[in-house]
N, CA, C and O atoms as CSV, one atom per row, in Angstrom:
chain,resi,resn,atom,element,x,y,z
A,1,MET,N,N,46.244,-73.774,-28.180
A,1,MET,CA,C,47.572,-74.111,-28.617
A,1,MET,C,C,48.126,-72.991,-29.489
A,1,MET,O,O,47.386,-72.349,-30.234
A,2,ARG,N,N,49.397,-72.767,-29.394
A,2,ARG,CA,C,50.098,-71.724,-30.139
A,2,ARG,C,C,50.159,-72.102,-31.615
A,2,ARG,O,O,50.434,-73.251,-31.959
A,3,LYS,N,N,49.904,-71.133,-32.476
A,3,LYS,CA,C,50.043,-71.375,-33.910
A,3,LYS,C,C,51.507,-71.243,-34.292
A,3,LYS,O,O,52.205,-70.351,-33.810
A,4,LEU,N,N,51.962,-72.121,-35.147
A,4,LEU,CA,C,53.340,-72.071,-35.608
A,4,LEU,C,C,53.453,-71.055,-36.733
A,4,LEU,O,O,52.628,-71.025,-37.646
A,5,ALA,N,N,54.476,-70.230,-36.656
A,5,ALA,CA,C,54.692,-69.215,-37.676
A,5,ALA,C,C,55.254,-69.873,-38.927
A,5,ALA,O,O,56.323,-70.483,-38.893
A,6,LEU,N,N,54.531,-69.746,-40.026
A,6,LEU,CA,C,54.964,-70.364,-41.271
A,6,LEU,C,C,56.189,-69.675,-41.850
A,6,LEU,O,O,56.951,-70.294,-42.592
A,7,ASN,N,N,56.391,-68.401,-41.522
A,7,ASN,CA,C,57.508,-67.654,-42.068
A,7,ASN,C,C,58.652,-67.497,-41.053
A,7,ASN,O,O,59.538,-66.667,-41.259
A,8,ALA,N,N,58.648,-68.268,-39.976
A,8,ALA,CA,C,59.698,-68.164,-38.962
A,8,ALA,C,C,61.030,-68.645,-39.528
A,8,ALA,O,O,61.075,-69.499,-40.413
A,9,VAL,N,N,62.100,-68.085,-39.005
A,9,VAL,CA,C,63.432,-68.540,-39.388
A,9,VAL,C,C,63.632,-69.912,-38.755
A,9,VAL,O,O,63.483,-70.070,-37.544
A,10,ARG,N,N,63.964,-70.882,-39.562
A,10,ARG,CA,C,64.098,-72.246,-39.082
A,10,ARG,C,C,65.566,-72.627,-38.974
A,10,ARG,O,O,66.410,-72.164,-39.741
A,11,GLN,N,N,65.843,-73.480,-38.006
A,11,GLN,CA,C,67.202,-73.951,-37.766
A,11,GLN,C,C,67.231,-75.456,-37.972
A,11,GLN,O,O,66.386,-76.162,-37.422
A,12,PRO,N,N,68.171,-75.961,-38.742
A,12,PRO,CA,C,68.269,-77.409,-38.926
A,12,PRO,C,C,68.600,-78.090,-37.592
A,12,PRO,O,O,69.316,-77.535,-36.759
A,13,ALA,N,N,68.065,-79.299,-37.408
A,13,ALA,CA,C,68.335,-80.046,-36.176
A,13,ALA,C,C,68.406,-81.532,-36.506
A,13,ALA,O,O,67.671,-82.028,-37.360
A,14,ASN,N,N,69.273,-82.213,-35.838
A,14,ASN,CA,C,69.365,-83.666,-35.979
A,14,ASN,C,C,68.538,-84.309,-34.877
A,14,ASN,O,O,68.741,-84.029,-33.696
A,15,LEU,N,N,67.613,-85.165,-35.261
A,15,LEU,CA,C,66.750,-85.833,-34.297
A,15,LEU,C,C,66.806,-87.337,-34.511
A,15,LEU,O,O,66.968,-87.813,-35.635
A,16,SER,N,N,66.673,-88.066,-33.435
A,16,SER,CA,C,66.539,-89.523,-33.542
A,16,SER,C,C,65.078,-89.859,-33.296
A,16,SER,O,O,64.536,-89.589,-32.224
A,17,ILE,N,N,64.449,-90.453,-34.304
A,17,ILE,CA,C,63.021,-90.759,-34.230
A,17,ILE,C,C,62.841,-92.229,-34.575
A,17,ILE,O,O,63.524,-92.761,-35.450
A,18,ASP,N,N,61.930,-92.871,-33.890
A,18,ASP,CA,C,61.618,-94.274,-34.129
A,18,ASP,C,C,61.408,-94.515,-35.627
A,18,ASP,O,O,60.595,-93.842,-36.260
A,19,SER,N,N,62.133,-95.464,-36.181
A,19,SER,CA,C,62.100,-95.691,-37.634
A,19,SER,C,C,60.721,-96.116,-38.125
A,19,SER,O,O,60.310,-95.725,-39.218
A,20,LYS,N,N,60.005,-96.905,-37.341
A,20,LYS,CA,C,58.649,-97.314,-37.755
A,20,LYS,C,C,57.720,-96.106,-37.796
A,20,LYS,O,O,56.886,-95.983,-38.694
A,21,LEU,N,N,57.869,-95.228,-36.827
A,21,LEU,CA,C,57.045,-94.024,-36.789
A,21,LEU,C,C,57.356,-93.120,-37.983
A,21,LEU,O,O,56.445,-92.566,-38.599
A,22,MET,N,N,58.636,-92.973,-38.307
A,22,MET,CA,C,59.026,-92.153,-39.466
A,22,MET,C,C,58.447,-92.719,-40.756
A,22,MET,O,O,57.924,-91.977,-41.588
A,23,LYS,N,N,58.541,-94.028,-40.916
A,23,LYS,CA,C,58.018,-94.675,-42.119
A,23,LYS,C,C,56.513,-94.434,-42.229
A,23,LYS,O,O,56.005,-94.118,-43.305
A,24,GLU,N,N,55.811,-94.584,-41.116
A,24,GLU,CA,C,54.361,-94.372,-41.120
A,24,GLU,C,C,54.028,-92.912,-41.423
A,24,GLU,O,O,53.110,-92.631,-42.194
A,25,ALA,N,N,54.766,-91.988,-40.822
A,25,ALA,CA,C,54.527,-90.564,-41.059
A,25,ALA,C,C,54.751,-90.214,-42.527
A,25,ALA,O,O,53.947,-89.499,-43.125
A,26,LYS,N,N,55.828,-90.709,-43.100
A,26,LYS,CA,C,56.100,-90.435,-44.509
A,26,LYS,C,C,55.024,-91.037,-45.401
A,26,LYS,O,O,54.629,-90.427,-46.395
A,27,GLY,N,N,54.543,-92.236,-45.051
A,27,GLY,CA,C,53.479,-92.879,-45.822
A,27,GLY,C,C,52.175,-92.106,-45.773
A,27,GLY,O,O,51.353,-92.201,-46.685
A,28,LEU,N,N,51.988,-91.346,-44.714
A,28,LEU,CA,C,50.778,-90.536,-44.563
A,28,LEU,C,C,50.994,-89.085,-44.983
A,28,LEU,O,O,50.126,-88.237,-44.773
A,29,ASP,N,N,52.145,-88.804,-45.571
A,29,ASP,CA,C,52.494,-87.451,-45.996
A,29,ASP,C,C,52.447,-86.432,-44.859
A,29,ASP,O,O,52.046,-85.284,-45.052
A,30,VAL,N,N,52.860,-86.870,-43.677
A,30,VAL,CA,C,52.943,-85.960,-42.540
A,30,VAL,C,C,54.220,-85.132,-42.687
A,30,VAL,O,O,55.289,-85.679,-42.958
A,31,ASN,N,N,54.110,-83.835,-42.513
A,31,ASN,CA,C,55.277,-82.963,-42.524
A,31,ASN,C,C,55.970,-83.161,-41.175
A,31,ASN,O,O,55.573,-82.569,-40.171
A,32,VAL,N,N,56.997,-83.991,-41.164
A,32,VAL,CA,C,57.652,-84.392,-39.919
A,32,VAL,C,C,58.295,-83.195,-39.220
A,32,VAL,O,O,58.256,-83.103,-37.993
A,33,SER,N,N,58.876,-82.295,-39.975
A,33,SER,CA,C,59.491,-81.109,-39.364
A,33,SER,C,C,58.457,-80.282,-38.621
A,33,SER,O,O,58.680,-79.863,-37.486
A,34,ARG,N,N,57.323,-80.051,-39.271
A,34,ARG,CA,C,56.267,-79.251,-38.631
A,34,ARG,C,C,55.653,-79.991,-37.450
A,34,ARG,O,O,55.319,-79.376,-36.437
A,35,ALA,N,N,55.502,-81.307,-37.574
A,35,ALA,CA,C,54.952,-82.090,-36.468
A,35,ALA,C,C,55.898,-82.056,-35.273
A,35,ALA,O,O,55.456,-81.922,-34.132
A,36,ALA,N,N,57.203,-82.176,-35.534
A,36,ALA,CA,C,58.186,-82.106,-34.452
A,36,ALA,C,C,58.170,-80.721,-33.818
A,36,ALA,O,O,58.220,-80.588,-32.596
A,37,GLU,N,N,58.098,-79.694,-34.656
A,37,GLU,CA,C,58.057,-78.323,-34.148
A,37,GLU,C,C,56.832,-78.104,-33.262
A,37,GLU,O,O,56.922,-77.473,-32.209
A,38,ALA,N,N,55.696,-78.626,-33.695
A,38,ALA,CA,C,54.472,-78.490,-32.898
A,38,ALA,C,C,54.616,-79.213,-31.556
A,38,ALA,O,O,54.199,-78.697,-30.519
A,39,GLY,N,N,55.205,-80.399,-31.582
A,39,GLY,CA,C,55.409,-81.149,-30.340
A,39,GLY,C,C,56.365,-80.445,-29.397
A,39,GLY,O,O,56.142,-80.416,-28.187
A,40,ILE,N,N,57.425,-79.878,-29.946
A,40,ILE,CA,C,58.390,-79.141,-29.123
A,40,ILE,C,C,57.736,-77.885,-28.547
A,40,ILE,O,O,57.946,-77.557,-27.379
A,41,ALA,N,N,56.949,-77.185,-29.359
A,41,ALA,CA,C,56.255,-75.987,-28.884
A,41,ALA,C,C,55.314,-76.335,-27.732
A,41,ALA,O,O,55.216,-75.592,-26.756
A,42,GLU,N,N,54.630,-77.461,-27.850
A,42,GLU,CA,C,53.721,-77.896,-26.788
A,42,GLU,C,C,54.504,-78.232,-25.513
A,42,GLU,O,O,54.077,-77.876,-24.414
A,43,ALA,N,N,55.636,-78.908,-25.654
A,43,ALA,CA,C,56.463,-79.262,-24.502
A,43,ALA,C,C,57.025,-78.009,-23.825
A,43,ALA,O,O,57.077,-77.934,-22.598
A,44,VAL,N,N,57.445,-77.024,-24.630
A,44,VAL,CA,C,57.963,-75.768,-24.078
A,44,VAL,C,C,56.868,-75.038,-23.313
A,44,VAL,O,O,57.109,-74.546,-22.210
A,45,ALA,N,N,55.672,-74.961,-23.881
A,45,ALA,CA,C,54.559,-74.280,-23.213
A,45,ALA,C,C,54.211,-74.979,-21.899
A,45,ALA,O,O,53.955,-74.314,-20.895
A,46,ALA,N,N,54.200,-76.303,-21.899
A,46,ALA,CA,C,53.888,-77.048,-20.678
A,46,ALA,C,C,54.949,-76.806,-19.602
A,46,ALA,O,O,54.616,-76.649,-18.427
A,47,GLU,N,N,56.210,-76.776,-19.997
A,47,GLU,CA,C,57.287,-76.538,-19.025
A,47,GLU,C,C,57.238,-75.118,-18.487
A,47,GLU,O,O,57.479,-74.898,-17.300
A,48,LYS,N,N,56.928,-74.148,-19.348
A,48,LYS,CA,C,56.782,-72.768,-18.881
A,48,LYS,C,C,55.648,-72.648,-17.871
A,48,LYS,O,O,55.780,-71.960,-16.858
A,49,ALA,N,N,54.534,-73.319,-18.148
A,49,ALA,CA,C,53.399,-73.287,-17.223
A,49,ALA,C,C,53.773,-73.930,-15.889
A,49,ALA,O,O,53.420,-73.410,-14.831
A,50,ARG,N,N,54.485,-75.056,-15.933
A,50,ARG,CA,C,54.904,-75.738,-14.706
A,50,ARG,C,C,55.827,-74.841,-13.885
A,50,ARG,O,O,55.669,-74.724,-12.670
A,51,LEU,N,N,56.791,-74.206,-14.556
A,51,LEU,CA,C,57.717,-73.318,-13.852
A,51,LEU,C,C,57.002,-72.098,-13.280
A,51,LEU,O,O,57.315,-71.662,-12.172
A,52,TRP,N,N,56.035,-71.536,-14.031
A,52,TRP,CA,C,55.280,-70.389,-13.544
A,52,TRP,C,C,54.533,-70.753,-12.269
A,52,TRP,O,O,54.505,-69.978,-11.313
A,53,LYS,N,N,53.928,-71.939,-12.259
A,53,LYS,CA,C,53.202,-72.375,-11.060
A,53,LYS,C,C,54.136,-72.536,-9.874
A,53,LYS,O,O,53.786,-72.168,-8.753
A,54,LEU,N,N,55.329,-73.087,-10.113
A,54,LEU,CA,C,56.306,-73.231,-9.034
A,54,LEU,C,C,56.754,-71.873,-8.507
A,54,LEU,O,O,56.814,-71.659,-7.296
A,55,GLU,N,N,57.067,-70.954,-9.422
A,55,GLU,CA,C,57.543,-69.635,-9.036
A,55,GLU,C,C,56.484,-68.820,-8.306
A,55,GLU,O,O,56.813,-67.968,-7.481
A,56,ASN,N,N,55.225,-69.077,-8.602
A,56,ASN,CA,C,54.136,-68.293,-8.017
A,56,ASN,C,C,53.334,-69.055,-6.974
A,56,ASN,O,O,52.278,-68.593,-6.541
A,57,ARG,N,N,53.827,-70.218,-6.567
A,57,ARG,CA,C,53.095,-71.056,-5.628
A,57,ARG,C,C,52.765,-70.326,-4.328
A,57,ARG,O,O,51.634,-70.407,-3.849
A,58,ALA,N,N,53.726,-69.621,-3.755
A,58,ALA,CA,C,53.496,-68.935,-2.478
A,58,ALA,C,C,52.387,-67.895,-2.606
A,58,ALA,O,O,51.528,-67.787,-1.731
A,59,THR,N,N,52.406,-67.135,-3.693
A,59,THR,CA,C,51.374,-66.114,-3.901
A,59,THR,C,C,50.011,-66.750,-4.104
A,59,THR,O,O,49.016,-66.273,-3.559
A,60,ILE,N,N,49.958,-67.815,-4.878
A,60,ILE,CA,C,48.685,-68.508,-5.122
A,60,ILE,C,C,48.131,-69.076,-3.819
A,60,ILE,O,O,46.939,-68.952,-3.537
A,61,GLU,N,N,49.010,-69.705,-3.021
A,61,GLU,CA,C,48.568,-70.255,-1.734
A,61,GLU,C,C,48.089,-69.154,-0.797
A,61,GLU,O,O,47.085,-69.324,-0.105
A,62,ALA,N,N,48.797,-68.030,-0.768
A,62,ALA,CA,C,48.391,-66.904,0.090
A,62,ALA,C,C,47.028,-66.372,-0.345
A,62,ALA,O,O,46.176,-66.074,0.492
A,63,TRP,N,N,46.829,-66.255,-1.646
A,63,TRP,CA,C,45.541,-65.763,-2.141
A,63,TRP,C,C,44.424,-66.749,-1.790
A,63,TRP,O,O,43.345,-66.332,-1.367
A,64,ASN,N,N,44.669,-68.037,-1.959
A,64,ASN,CA,C,43.654,-69.036,-1.613
A,64,ASN,C,C,43.311,-68.987,-0.129
A,64,ASN,O,O,42.144,-69.117,0.242
A,65,GLU,N,N,44.318,-68.801,0.723
A,65,GLU,CA,C,44.065,-68.664,2.164
A,65,GLU,C,C,43.219,-67.426,2.451
A,65,GLU,O,O,42.297,-67.473,3.264
A,66,TYR,N,N,43.538,-66.314,1.777
A,66,TYR,CA,C,42.777,-65.085,1.957
A,66,TYR,C,C,41.311,-65.306,1.590
A,66,TYR,O,O,40.413,-64.908,2.332
A,67,VAL,N,N,41.075,-65.935,0.451
A,67,VAL,CA,C,39.702,-66.167,-0.004
A,67,VAL,C,C,38.974,-67.098,0.960
A,67,VAL,O,O,37.797,-66.888,1.252
A,68,GLU,N,N,39.663,-68.122,1.456
A,68,GLU,CA,C,39.029,-69.020,2.442
A,68,GLU,C,C,38.625,-68.261,3.687
A,68,GLU,O,O,37.551,-68.492,4.241
A,69,LYS,N,N,39.479,-67.357,4.126
A,69,LYS,CA,C,39.250,-66.624,5.367
A,69,LYS,C,C,38.246,-65.484,5.189
A,69,LYS,O,O,37.378,-65.288,6.039
A,70,HIS,N,N,38.358,-64.727,4.086
A,70,HIS,CA,C,37.569,-63.509,3.913
A,70,HIS,C,C,36.529,-63.580,2.802
A,70,HIS,O,O,35.702,-62.677,2.674
A,71,GLY,N,N,36.558,-64.619,2.016
A,71,GLY,CA,C,35.656,-64.703,0.872
A,71,GLY,C,C,36.223,-63.956,-0.326
A,71,GLY,O,O,37.293,-63.352,-0.247
A,72,ILE,N,N,35.497,-64.005,-1.429
A,72,ILE,CA,C,35.938,-63.356,-2.658
A,72,ILE,C,C,35.663,-61.858,-2.558
A,72,ILE,O,O,34.544,-61.457,-2.238
A,73,PRO,N,N,36.682,-61.018,-2.832
A,73,PRO,CA,C,36.451,-59.576,-2.783
A,73,PRO,C,C,35.328,-59.170,-3.746
A,73,PRO,O,O,35.228,-59.682,-4.861
A,74,LEU,N,N,34.508,-58.258,-3.296
A,74,LEU,CA,C,33.399,-57.721,-4.083
A,74,LEU,C,C,32.389,-58.796,-4.499
A,74,LEU,O,O,31.685,-58.654,-5.499
A,75,GLU,N,N,32.335,-59.858,-3.721
A,75,GLU,CA,C,31.424,-60.961,-4.053
A,75,GLU,C,C,29.970,-60.512,-4.128
A,75,GLU,O,O,29.182,-61.058,-4.900
A,76,GLU,N,N,29.626,-59.525,-3.330
A,76,GLU,CA,C,28.236,-59.049,-3.324
A,76,GLU,C,C,27.829,-58.416,-4.651
A,76,GLU,O,O,26.639,-58.238,-4.911
A,77,HIS,N,N,28.789,-58.081,-5.478
A,77,HIS,CA,C,28.488,-57.472,-6.780
A,77,HIS,C,C,28.468,-58.474,-7.936
A,77,HIS,O,O,28.172,-58.115,-9.076
A,78,ARG,N,N,28.786,-59.736,-7.625
A,78,ARG,CA,C,28.802,-60.744,-8.689
A,78,ARG,C,C,27.388,-61.028,-9.171
A,78,ARG,O,O,26.449,-61.042,-8.375
A,79,GLN,N,N,27.235,-61.252,-10.445
A,79,GLN,CA,C,25.925,-61.537,-11.009
A,79,GLN,C,C,25.809,-62.981,-11.457
A,79,GLN,O,O,24.908,-63.320,-12.225
A,80,PHE,N,N,26.711,-63.840,-10.988
A,80,PHE,CA,C,26.637,-65.255,-11.343
A,80,PHE,C,C,26.886,-66.085,-10.120
A,80,PHE,O,O,26.870,-67.314,-10.193
């Protein structure tokens, strides 16, 4: 997981969060801003990964077909 930069320039944002969850988070001294930032960072990373897979699907499929047909290149040199 990506580490959040403690010295990053932050932008205020208005969020709607379940009131019971907010109350519980505050009672546990959870830094809600940092928790939200971490959740957003995770969602962004997941979406980037999903898009990368979509954009590269044809190449990945072609490579998998090549390996099925010809085997792994330089396989005879593998030590595992």
